[in-house]
C-alpha positions, 0 to 999 in steps of 0.5 A: 487535173485531178489534183486541181479538182480533188485537192480542195475536197481533201482539205475539207475532209481532213478538217471534218475528220479532225472535228469528228475526232474531237467529238469522239474524244469529248464523248470518251472523256465524258463517259470516263468522268461519269464512271469515275464519279466526277462532280458535274461541275468538274465534268463541265470544265473538262468538256469545255476545254475542248471548245474554242475560247469564246464558246468555252467562256460562254458555256462557263458563264451560263453554268455560273448563272444557273 
């Protein structure tokens, strides 16, 4: 009975944990790149690599337009 109730919740928590880990990795990557003096465009490409393909392309297209 407990598995029936809590198994779906566990799957949701694991997905959320993965998202949280990705965000933390992006923050660390960004801070380290800033400390290293990386060009902002290089930083944009590095951070965009964490996004799904459609979002990544939209971000890069918007950056080119600006």
